[in-house]
C-alpha positions, 0 to 999 in steps of 0.5 A: 500500499505504501508504494501504491501511495508514493507512486500516486503522489510522484505522478500527481507532483506536476502541477496543471501547465500554464503555457501552450508549450507545456500544455499541449506540445512537451505535456506531461498530462497522459490525456494530451499524450494520448491525443498526440499519439492519436493524431500522430496515427491519423496522419500516418493512416492516411499516408499508409492509405495513399500509399495502398492507392497508388498500388492498387492503381498500378496494378490495374493500370500498370502504364499509367503515368500519374500527376507529379509521381510519373510512371510507377516502376517495378522498384518503385511498387516494391517501395510502396509495399514496404512503406505502406506495411511499415507505417501501418504496422508500426505507426497506425496499429501499434500507436493508435490503440496503445499509445493513444487510447491506452495512455488517455483511458488506463489511468483514468479507468483504474482511478490514477491521477496520471501515468506512473512516469509523466516525463518517460510518457512524454519522452516516449511520444517524442521518440515515436514521433522522431521515428515517423519522421525519419521513416518519412524522410526516407522517401526524399533521400538519394535512391528513395525508400527501401524495397525490401518489404516490411519484414526487411529480409535479409540478404536483400536489406543487409547489402546496400548494393542490392537494388534501389533504395537499399542505400541511405533510404534502408538506413533511415527505415531500420533506424526509424524502427529502432527508434520506435522500439526505444518509444515502445519500450518506454511506453511498456514499462509505464503501462505496467507499472501504472496497472500494477501501482496506481490503481485506486482503493478497491480496484482489485486486478479483478475489477479492472475493465477488460481494456485495461487487462488488454493494455496491460498484457499488451505492454508486456508483450511489447516490452519482451518483443520490442527489445528483440527487434531493436537488437535485430535492427542494430545488428543490420546496421552493423552488417550494412555499415560496419562490414560484420556478418550476422545476417549475410552469407558468402554470396555474389551480388551483381557478379562480385563477391560481397566480402561478407561470409558466415552470416545467416539470413535466417537469424534475421527472420527468426529475430524479426518474427520472434517480434512479429508474431507478438506484434499481431497481438499487440495490434489486436488485443487492445482492440479485443478489450474495446470490443468486450467493453462495448458489447457489455455497454451496448447489450446492457448485460455484464460481460459473459465469463469475465474471468475465462476472458482475462485469462484468454488474454493472458494466454493469447499474450503467452502463446503468441511467443511460441508460434513465430515459426509459422511465418517461416515454413517456406525456409526449409525448417525441419518437418518436425520443428513445422509440426510443432509450430503448427500445433502451437498455432492451432493452440492459440486459436483456442483462447481467441475462440473463448473470447469469440463465443463469450462475445456471442454470449454477452450479445445473446438476449441482450437489449442491444443499442445499435449505437455507431461504437456498437456497429464497429464492435460487432463489425470487429467480431465479424472481421476477427472471425472471418480473418481467423478462419483462414489462419488454420489453413496457413498454419498446416505447412503443407498448405502454407508452402502453396498459398504462402507467396499468393494474395492469400496471405494478405487477405488473411492478415489485413482482415485479422490483424489490419482492419479488424484493429482499425474497426477497434480504434473507430469504435474506440473513437465513437465510444470515448470522443464524448469524453475526450472532447465534451462533444458527440460526433454525428451519428448518422455520418458515423453510420454512413462510415460504418457501412462503407467501411464494413461493406468495403472491407469485405469487398477488398479482402475476401477476394484476395483468398480467391485470388491466392487459391488461384495462384496469383503471387503477391508483390508483383508489380504487374500481372498482365503478362502471365497467361494463366493469371489472365482471367483473374485480372477482373477480380483485381479491378473490382478490388481496387474500385472497392478500395477506391469507394472504401478510402473515399468513405474514410473521408466521411469519418475525417469530416465527422471527427474534426466538425464534431470537435468544434461544432458537435452536440455537447456531451453529458458526463455518461451519454452511453449510461456505462459503468467504468470510472472514466464516466464518473468525472467531468467531461473533459477530465480535469487535470488530475482526472478526478478534481482532487476526489480519488474514487473508491471502487466498490463494483465490477466494471460490467453491472448492467441489469443488476436486480435491486439496483435503481437503474439498469447499471451500477457504477464502479464507484456506487455503493455496493448493491445488496443481493435480493433475497 
């Protein structure tokens, strides 16, 4: 208890800032830092979408010359693939759910006045921001951005003469990811300490909302995974610039012996995917927590199987470190090793299935309110299941060898990791916007945005599975020269047109977001009639979150439709309801 009180006093030691710079730029307030992360991710997602738009245009009009950009060469296409994947995975899917909403709402939901280490929190954001600037700078240096893919496979990424963009652009790419890893490690330490030491009186671990459990486990994953990627990035930079041979064997490049020997390209794959598969869960776990929260709130029912949901989050985090080899079935690994990774991959589907059935159990028999946050939460469940079903196919080495280099894989991971996580971000935005800005978002525009996004996502990524089963290879910039793929070009055109419409639909969200910040209808303190602690404080929350009155928690986070209660929900800080006899 002494540790708890000391940490709380330390966190609250900084007074409310007065000047613009200290309040909005170099802020120590977790709420401002959360907004900074959110708007950084918002900028990054539109950069990433623009790159994907250029890829889709090139795939169906390979000879088109675009204004300001000219024609897209094969190497330019690979650059677009590399930078789209990198920006989306690191600066959107990792940044918004954890850095944005996690920073803003974790302390409020556990009854804390701030994060445990406010200065470290500020540093983690500006480190992440610097990483993004360095990543974008790769477009503008001599040779341009790299083309080695977002996975950075050696030796392509480890030898500077291996292709266009593999000079300074690739160095900046690696440095950017290393900087990002440092920021993520600082953030992870902060999240873990805050969750363990800063909870209000009565807020036991098993009274925490599932969002807090998701952020907590995600922080543990980040602490263990980003250090590995940081180490791998440093070794890769040494191979490129200092003549070491960690990842480069004795090879010839363009007819010349490279001067390297003894390195292993597979070592990079192991280091990258030991980070890379937990990264999938770093992106998706916060969205799972968010979905659990919203399904309970808008079904007006307690979450089905709270403890099972908590243990499933833990199991996913634990098993996530044991399945990285399923990304490497093509690498020539022993069939026995491949079999072990295949079994573990099938095993991780069990806690995911538990969560899915519990979500359905929460909805069953509920008095469902189809608000925009609820629509996106249900959409998340749909995408998670649809994308997850194709996972067990790729978990079988004998099938993965056929499907690995085809469009089946982008179809799978965009559904389950990419757009599912984005739907979690949208759901959180519509749900928490009133608390963050004191205004409501426009519900009609939000519904239009949902249907554009939901139908568009399926129209884009479901056909990719069919393309993959038909043998269409991914990462190819043009597909018109190959006879057996000729009949599939029509499907590629359909995907591109669907992408145009879906991206246009995101402009509805953008307009709604910024219009509502300034002109939206004023929100009450608890517009959704929810139970968790963020809805007990003022809107927007004051500097120390609770106006000097630290809440005392008496109830669980999902007390809806409680018999004997005066209304259909019981706040966490309400007096405990005596059970009716």
